[in-house]
N, C-alpha and C positions, 0 to 999 in steps of 0.2 A: 415309122418302120416300113420298109418296102414289103408289099404283099402282092404277088403275081397271081391273077386269077387263071384257072384253067379255061379252055374254050367252052367246056360244058357249063362252068359256073357263070361265064359271061352270058351264055344263051339263057340260062335260068334267070339271071338278073334282068335281062332285057325283056323276057316274057313277063316277069313280075312288074316291071315299070309300066308296060303297056296295060296290064290288068288293072293297075291302080290309077290310070290316067283320067278316068271319067269322074269328074266332080259331081255329076248328077246321079250317080249310082248309089241309091240310098235305101235303107230298110223301110219299115212301115211307119215312117216318121209322121206322115200326115194325120194319122189317127191318134197320135199321142195327146192325152187330155190335159197335160200340165197338172198343176197343183193349186190348192186353195188354202188360205190361212184359216185355221180353226180356233186358234187362241194366240194371245199376244201379251207380253209383259214388258212395260216400259221401264227404262232406267235413264239416269241423267246422261250417260255416255252412250246410249243406244237402246236396243231392245232385243228380246228374244221372242221367237214365235214357233208354233207348231204348224207344219204343212201336211196336208193329206192329199193323196192322189185324187184328182177332180173327176175321174170317170173310169171307164174300163181300161185296164192296162193295155198298152200297145206292144210291149215286149219286143221292141224293134231289134235290139242287139243283145238281149239278155232278159232278165226278170226285173220288171219295174219294182222299185222300193215304195211301198205305200205310205210310210210315215217318215217324215223328215223333220229336222230341227233347223231353224234359221237363227243365226246370231249376227247382229249388226252392231259393231263397236267402232266408235270414233277414237281410235288409238291415240291420235295426237291431232293437233290443229290441221295438219296437212296429210294425214294418213287415215284411211277408212278401211275397216276389215269387214267383209261380208262372207259368211261361211254357211254353206248349206251342207248338212251331213245327215246320214241315216240315224234315226232315233235309236236303233238297236246298237249302234257303235261297232258294227261288224266290218265296215269298209276300212281298208288299210290307209293309215295316215303316217306321214314322216315323223318319226319320234324326235323329241327334243335332244336326245343323246346324239343324234346324227346332225341335225341342224336346229340349233336353238335360236329362235327368232326374238327380236327385241320385244320386250313386254309392253303391253298397252299402258299408256299414261292416263287412260280413261278421261278423255277430254269431254267437257260438257258440249253436247251437240250444237248448242246455240253459238258456240265460239269456233266451230269447225269451219274450215274453208270449203269443204265438200259437203254437199247435202244428199241425203238418201230419201227417196220416195218409192213406195211400192204401190201396186195396183192389181186389180183382179179383172182379167179380160174374159168375156163370156166364152170365147172360142179357145184361147190359149192359156187361160188360167193365170196363176201368179206371175208377176213380172216386176221389174224394178228399174229405177233410173238413178244414176249418180250425176250430179250437176255441180258446176262451178260457175257462180254468177249466172249469166244468161246462157251459158253453154251446157248442154247435156252431154257428158263425156262417155257415158256408158248407158245403153238403153236397150232393154230386151223386148220392147214393144213389138208384137206381131210374131213372137217366137216362143214356143212353150219350153219350159224347163223339163229336160228329160233326165231322169235319175234312175239308172239300172245298176245291177250288181257289177256288170262288166262294160257299162257304157254310160257316160255322162255327156250331155250336150247343153251348152250355154251359148246363146247368140246375142250379139249386140250390133245395133245399126251404126253405120259409119257415113260420114259425108261422101259425096262423090269425089273420086280421085284423092282420097285421104292421104296424108303424109304419115306413113307408118314406118317405124324403125325398130330393130331388135328382132326377137324370136329366132332361136338357133340352137345348135351351131349348124350353120350351113354356108358354104361358099356362095355368095350372091352379091348383087349390087347393094349399096347401103340402104337406099330408100326402097322399101318392099313394093312389089307390084300388087296392087289391091284388086286388080281385075279378075285374076284367075290363078291364085297361088295357094298351094298347100305346103305348109311347113311342118314336117314330121319331127317329133322329139322321141328318138330311140337311139341311144348311144351306140355307135357303129364304127367298126374298123374299116374305113373306106378311104381311098386315096384322093380326098378332096373333090369328088364329083360335083360339078356345078349345080347348085340349087337343090342338092339332096342332103339328107341328114348325115352328119358325121359324128364326131367323137363326144360331144357334150350336149346337154339339154338345158335350155334357158327359155322359160315361158313368159318372160317379161317383154312387153312391147311399150314403146313410147309413141305418142301421137302429137304432132304439131297442128294446132287449130287456132286460127285467128291470132297468130303471133305468140301463142302460149303453148307450153308443153304440159302434158299430163301422162299418166302411166298406169298400167295394170299388170299385176303379177298373179299367176295361178300357182299356188303352193301344192304341188302334186308330183309324185315320183313315177307315175305310170306312163306308159307309152301314150302318145296323143298326136292328133293332127290339129293344127291351128290353120283354119281356112280363111283366106281373104278373097271374097267373091260377092257379087251382087250387093255391093255397098254394105257388107257386114263383115264382122270378125266372128268366127264360130269355133268354139273349142269342142273337140270330139275326143273324149278321154276314156281309156280302157279300164277305169276303176277309180277307187279312192273317193274323194269328196270334192265339192266345188268350193274351194277355199281361196277366195280372191282378196287381194289387197289393192287399193287404189291410192294414187299419190297425186297431190295437187300441183306440184311444181311451184310457180309457173314457168321458171326458166329450165332449160335442159339440165344445168348443173344442180338446180334445186331437186329435180326429179331423181337424179342419180344419187344425190346426197340422202334423200328420203328412202330410196330403195336399199342402199348399202347400210343405212342405219338399221333397217329391218333384218337383213341377212348377214351383215358383217362387212365392215370396212376393209379395204385392201391391206394385205400384210406389209410389214416394214421390211424392206429389202436392204441387204448390205450395199454400200456405195459401189463396190466393185462390180455389181451386177449390171451397172450401166455402161460398162466397157464393152468393146467389140469382142466377139467370141467365135471360135471355129470348131467345126465337127465334120465328120462324114461317117456313113455306114460303109465299111469296107477297107479301113486301114489294116494293113497286113501284119503290122508289128508295132511294138512300142518304139522301135528305132525309126520307123517311118513317121510316127507322130513327133518324135524328137526333131526330125528334119523339118517337119512343117513348122514347128515352133521357131526353129532357127531361121527358116526362110522368111517368115513374117518380119523378124527383126532385121534381116539383111535388106529387105525391101522397104524398111522404115514405115511399115503399116502397123498401127497399134494392135496388139493382141493381148487381151485381158485374161481369157479363159481358154484352156485346151480341153475339149470334150472328146470322149471316146464312146462309141456305140457298143453293142453287144460283142464286138470283135475281141475285146479284152478277156472275155470269159472262157473258162475251160468248157468246151462243148456247149456253149451258150447257156450255161447254168448260172443262176444268180449266186452272188457272193463268192465266186471263184475267179481264178486267174489262169489263163492259158500258160502252161509251164514252158512252152517252147517260144511262142511269139510275144507273149505279154507276161513274162515271169514276174512274180510279185517283187522280187529284189530290184528289177529294172523299173517297175512302176513306182516303187518307193524313191528311186533315184530321180525319176522324172518329176515327181512331186516336190522333192527337195530343190531341184533346179528351178522349177516354176516359182516356188516361194522365195528363193534367193533373188529372183528377178521381179518380185512383186506381182506375180501372176498366179492363177488359180487352176484347179482341176475339178471337173465334174464328170461323173460316169453314170451310165444307165443301169436301172434296175426294173425288172418286169414283175408282175404279180404271180405269173405261172411258175410253179415249182415242179421240177422233174419228178415223176412218180417212180422212185427207185429207193428201196430200203437202205442201200449202201450210201446214199447221198444224205448227209447230215441234216440239212434244212427240212427235207421231207420226213425223215425218220423222227425228228424232234416235233415237227408239226403234227404228224400222225399220233404221236404219243400224247400231245396236248389237245388233240381233237380240234384242230384249227382249220379244217378244210370244209369246203362246200360239199354237201351230200346229195346222192340220188334219193328218190322217194323210198327206196328199200333200206336206207341207212348206210349204204356203201359210199365210198368216196367218189365224187363226180370226177371223171378222168377225161379231159379234152386233149388237144394237141396244139402245142406252140413250138417255139424254136428248139428247145432241148428234146422234143419228142412228146411222149404221153405225159401229161401234167395234171397236177391238182391245183386248185385255186383257193387262196386264203378266204375264209369266211369271216369277214370283219365283225359280224354279229356274235361270233363264238366268244365265250367268256375269257379264254386264254389266248385269243388271237393277237392282241396287242403285246402281251408278254412274250409270246413266241417270236413275233415279227421284230420287236425291239432287241431280243436276244440275238437273232441272226444279224441284224444291222450292227450291233455292238461288236460282234466278232469281226465283221467286215471292216468297220471303222478302226478297230484296234490294229488290224493288219495294214490298212492304208487310210489315213485320216484325210479323206478328200474334203473339198471345200463346199460342195453342193451336191444335190441329188436330182436325178432325172427319172421320173417314173412314167413308163410308156405302156402301151398295150392294155390299159386298165379300164376298158369299156365293160367287161373284160373281153379281149380278143381271143378267139379260138379258131384254129384252122379247120376244124371239122364240125359236124353237126351232131349234137347229142354227146353222151358219155362214150365216145368212140374207143377209148382205151380200156374200158371195163372188160374183165375176163381175158385180157391179153397178157402174157408173161412180162414181168418187169424188164427183162433184158432185151426186149424188142424195141428198137428205135425206128419208127416209121419214116418213110420218105416224106418230104413236103408234098402236099397234094398237087401243087402245080408242076412237080417234077415226076410224079408217079405215072406209069403207063402200064395198064389202063388207069384212068382216074379212079380214086377210091369211091366206093358206094357206101353211103351212110344209111342209118335207119330211116325208113319211110316216115313221112308225116302222118300221124294219126289225127285226121281232120275232125274226128268226133271228140277229141280231147280239147275242151274249150280254153285250157290254159296254154296249150301249144298253138291252137288255132282259134283265137277268140272270134265271136260272131262278127264284130266289126274289124275289118282289116285296115289298120293304119297304113299309110303310104310309104312303108319301109321297103326300099327297092331290093329286097332279098327274097329268097324263096319262102322263108318263114321267119318269125321273130327270133328263133333260136339259132338261125344260121350265123356262123362265125362268132358265136358268143356262148356263154353259159346257158344251158337249156332252161327255159322258163319254168319247167316243173321241178328244177333242182331246189333242194331245201336248205335253208339257213338255220342256225342253231336256235333261233327264237321261234322256229316253226313257220316262218314266212317263206312263201315261194319266191323264187327269183323274179317271176312275173311282176311282182309288186315293187321290187327294189333294184331292178336292172340298172336304171338310170342313175342310181346313187352309189354304184360300186366304186367308181373312180373317186368320188368325194370321200368315201369311207377309207379308201387306201391313202388318200391325202391326209386325213385326220390321223391315222395310225403312224404314218411316216413323219409328219411334222411333230407329233408328240415325242417320238424318239429323238429327233434333232434338237428340240428345245430342252429336253431332259439331258441329253448327252453333252451339250454345250450351253449351259443354262442362261448365260447372259449374252450370247452371240446370236445375232439374227441369222437364221438359216436361209439358204436359197434352195427352193424346191420348185421344179418344173414338172407339170403334169399335162398329159394329152387329154384325158377325160375330165370334164368339169361339170358342175351343177351350180345352182344358186348357192351363194355363200362360199364357193371355192376360192374366191379372191382373197378371203381372209387367211387362207392357208398356203396357196400355191400361186404360181405364175404359169403362163401358157404359151405354147407355140401352136401354129395353125395346122400342123400335121403335114402329110405327104403330098405337097403341092407338086405342080409340074413346071418345068422350065419353059414357060411360054409367056408372051407379053400379056395375054388375057389373065393368067394367074398372077402376074405382077400387079395388074390393076385390081383384081379381086382381093389381093392381100391387103390393100389399103382399106377396103370396105370391111373385111373381116377384123382388122385391127380396130376399126371404129365400133364395130358390133361389141367387141369385148370391153370397150369403155362403158357401154351401156350395161353390160352384164356384171360390172364391178370387178373386172380383172384387167387393170390398166397396164400391167407389166406383160406385154404381149408382142409377138412378132411372128413373121413367116420365115421359112427357110430361104435365106438370101441366095439368089441365083437359081432357086428351084431345086426340089429333091429328085424328082423323076425326069427322065427323057434327055437329060444332058443340056447344059447351058452353052450358048454361043458367047463369043467375046462381047458383042454388042449388048446382048441381054444382060450379061453379068455386070457390065459397066452401069447400065441403067438401073439394075436392081440394087446395087450397093448405094446408088444415089437416093433410093427410097429407104433401103434397109438401114442406112446410117442414122436414120431418124425414127426407126421403130423404137419404142421403149425397150424391148428386148431385141438385141441386134446380134444375129448369129448366122453364119454361113454353114450350110449343111446339105449334103447330097447322098445319093443312094449307091449301094454296091453295084458294080458293073458299069457305072457311068464314068465318063472322063473326069479327072480331077478338076475342081473349080475353086481352089484356094485363090484368094484375091491377088496373089503375086504371079499367077500363071500367065497373064497377059499384061503387057506394059500399059495399055490403055486402061485396063481395069485397075491396075495398081495405082495409076495416077488419079483416076476417078475416086478410088478409095481414099487415097491420102487427102485429097481435097475435101471430100464429104466428111470423112472422119475427123479432120481438123476442125471443121465447124462443130461437130458433136462434142469433141473433147474440150474445145474452147468454152462451150456452153454447158458443160457438166453441172456447174452450180445451178443453172437455170432448169435443167432436166430434174435434178435432185429436189429443187424447191417445188417444182410441179408435182413430183411424186409424193412429197410430203402433204401437199394439198389433197392428193388421193387418199393417203393414210387417214387424214383427219376428216375429210369431207366426201370421199368417194369419187372426186372429180377425175375424169380421164386425163391422162397426160397428152395423148394424141386425140385431137378433136376435129369433127367435121365443121365446115364453115357455118352450117345452119345452126349449130349450137351457139355460136357467137353472134350470128346475124339472122335471127329467125324472121325479122321483119322484111328481109329481102327475099322475095319468092324464088329468085334464080338460084339461091343457095340450097334449096330443099333437096336436090338430088346430086349435088356435087360430091363425088368420091374419087376424083382424079387429083385433087389437092387435099391438103390437111394442115391443121395448125398443131404446133406444139405449145401447150398452154394457150394463152390468149394473145401471145405476142410474136410468134414466129410462123411464117407461112411457107410451106414447102410446095413447089410447083414442078413436079418431075416430068420427064418424058416417058410415056407409056406406050408409044407406038413405034414399031420397028422402022428404022430408016429415017426417023424424024430428027431434024436438027433445030427445030423451033418448037415452042409449046404455047398454046393459047391458055393463058392463066386469067382467072376471074379475080378482080380486085374490088373488094367492097369500098364504098365511099370513104375517103380519107387519104392520108399520106402514108405511103409504104416506102421503105428504104432498102435498096439492094444491099445484101450483106457484104458483098465483096467490094463494091465501088462506092458505097454510101449514097449513090444517086437516088434522088427522090422520084417516086412514081405516084402520080395523082390517080387515086382510085375513083371510078365513076360508076360503080355497080355494073361493070361490063368486063368482057375479056380484052386482054391486051396480048399481042403476040410478042414473045420474048425469044431471043437467041438462046439456043441450048446445044452447043457442040457436045460431042460424045462424052467428054470428061467433065462436064459442068452440069450441076443441078441448081436451079434458081431458088434462092432463099431470100425472103424479104422480112424485114422487121416492121411491125405495125407502129405507125406514128402514135405516140401516147404511151408506149411501153418502155420500161427500163429492164434490160436483161443483165443479170449478174454473170460474169465470165471470169475465166482464169487462163493464163498462158498454158497451152496444151503440152502434154508430154506423152510418152509412149504407153503409160499405164495410168489408171486412175489414182493410184497411190502417189506417183511422182507428180501428176497434175495437181493434186491437192496441196503439194508443198510450194507451188508457185503463187505469185501475187494475184490477187483479185483485181478485176477492173469492171467498169460498168459501161454498157452500151445504152446510151440515152437517145431515144428516138422521139423527138418532140412532135406533137400534133399541130394542127392549124392554129391553136391558141398558144403555142409555145410551151406546152406542158407535157409531162410524162410521169408515170409512176410504176412501181413494181415491188417485188418482195424478194428477200433472200433468206433461206432457211439454213442454219448451221448446226451440225452435231458431229459426233465422231465417225458416223457412217458405219458403225460396226456393232455397238452394244445396244441393249434395250434401255438401260438406265443412264444413257449418256446425257451430260449437260447439253442443252440446246437453246437456240435463240432464233426468234423471228426478227428480221430487220425490215422496216418499211423504207422504201426508196421513193423520193418525190423530187421532181424538178419543176420549177415555175419561172418562166420568163415574163414576169408581170410588170408592166409599166403602169404608173398612176393614170387615173382617168383624165381625159381632156374635159374640163368643165367650163372653160371660158375662152372666147375669141374676141380680140380687139381689132376692128376694121378702121384703120386710119384713112381719112379722106373719103369714106363711104358713109352716106347717111340715107335716111328715108327707108331703112330696112323694116319691113312689116312682118315677114315670116321667115322661119328657119326650118330647113328639112335636112335630115341625116339619113343617107341611103334611101331617099324618097319618102321617108316618114316625117310627118309634121312634128315639130318639137313644141307642143303647146305649153309645156312647163318652163320653157326658156324665157328669161327676162331680157328684154331688149331696151337698151338705154342709148339715146342720141344726144350728143353734145359737141358743139364746135365743129360741125360738119363730119364727125366721126361717129362710130357705133360700137357699143360694147354689148356682147351677147353672153349672158351668164346662165347658170342652171343647167348646163349640158352634162351629159354622162356618156362619153364616147370611149369605147374600148380600143386602146391603141395597139392591142395585139391583133386586131383585125383591120382589113382595109375598109375605108368608109369615105363616102363623098358628102360634102356639106354644101348646101346651096342657100343663098340668101335672096329674098325678093322684097 
């Protein structure tokens, strides 16, 4: 959703960014004594221990906690759990009611792939190492554990120029810069600023070391900085506990499988979600949306889902319809039309509820005590699209009941096919409870339109919940800027300070609960802007308010790959860009990428020129070509998504996941794979009509011409005119396909066929997953696909007229096992074993 900053806000943000830019600005860290183990109890699957502060408290950013508990559990053969918490149990931890983690299988430590060793350093106190074979994958040597009420610091050493992936959500290149990088986790409504924190929080990181992947995840909902500098990774956390999980891998897919087993595997999507979708913020009426639907059909560009932003609402209030421009009766007709043509409808819902007693959702929520409170017990009142607003408190006992009731009224009026929950960081246009004490009938101007700009409550720097001693690198004037105030209270007595980052996750839980109860056996489709660990089990994601630039086009690939690590494989960016307005060339190049996003949707902002794919003929043609590939390969996409459901595996993958042994793939994010068999090599540079594409060793086949390309672990320059995207099939893969149609429903009625791409040995294999694409209890089937062009072995050679043969060499290698027989001036050579699927030279001496 578009949010325009005032000039004042931009200046404040710029000042904040500069203030946080110094990595070396630290508290009294050097004097921190660390901890020492004072008692220990061993178990077959790990041990527990008591830690005590090893010296005088340093109180660097709070109050040192003197007594800690350490639990080390070998949860499974490939998962190690290391948890340091305060003995008193006062520090906030994520409750299982919000995110229930996979239970420990209590593996005997002698059978575990990861090993845990601790040590006591005279200077830095207690430390530990996690190792895998000869590699130490997490090592706190030389760094004290700091555990304070509002600050926790854990530091691990890294190799020089380490290959680190993950940690977000942040628009950035896929391979993280380990030289001088701070990744901040504080969910934030921001229009995709490069390398800054945005909508979600994911503390998982993967590392590739010596050809193998491993992984660490910190289970903590507090704001934090994760710092990559000086050959270390350092966690600086504003509270909670040091609750780490380590994953053995050793492949990238193994790591993600192990992580999603812990936090939850991706949700099962309906098949139709894989179709192309269209939206914009700023459609003026239901009739304009009707025209858009018709124009896609006229242009012969597939359209699966018609989306509408908040424009359909009456005064931008949830669960309402604009009686003039989007009357309910006309919206119902649109939905009927879409369903008659095998198409779908998705609409937006925000968490913020207009604070007005005459507005039913607010009145009923107030009656059921469903809203976040100020510390004095009054309702916290911020400002969002409909004016002054209250925010659902997902911890409140009646919140689910109230939310489900409002959604049922909404769905009874218009039974849409999927839901889009936005602004759920939660976004707030003001700072603090700015609507408290203001009459209900007052509807304020948007801050960016107000003149003079509104003045909000000053920051009370002495309040350590508003201004904690350690300032994470959130580029805003304070933590509460543009969100619920950190001092706000939830029904369980917890301050928002502790649970800010899980607000969107909790909204996802409540919304999905309604959808699955409302249509018990139908797979829901739910898209969320804010995410956390485990969100993939509930929702899907788009990357937010990007810009119509070639840089953001490139970054969109990296962000898509990030979310594969985060366990949210159904992900995509706004095709053609949301802000700033797309050019014809950019839009053509973007659909050539976006046609292969797992979640493929065009979307742009109010006030920008329209960018539906039919607006330019070159874009329309590029769309038809690229989407024809997508719709032809829908069975392949769906099969790969089922791999995600069962194993967590990403649908879109970086080359390094498939080819970790090739050093050149470690930072490639200008190309990507769908599954392990389809390579996409798009143009990401303005004005370019060729692309330098990296091809790993092996045979690759051009999708369009079937021409073989010999990969040699280097780049090859490919032609790429404006309406063409290069797509190659890996030799050795079998891709299931269908004759494409204009919708997924019609495509599924057509015949299947297989694209068999043989490798250098004449072999190929693949999988096909089949079910009804709609229900949970559907009959289903996995089909294994295999092709072998295998000739019998060459075992014997008869040389007529040739005698006196002493040795035989095949490909330069002596064949000592060969039996050589000479008779009547000729020679028989037996006992050979030559593969006729490969070229080979045979020499006789």
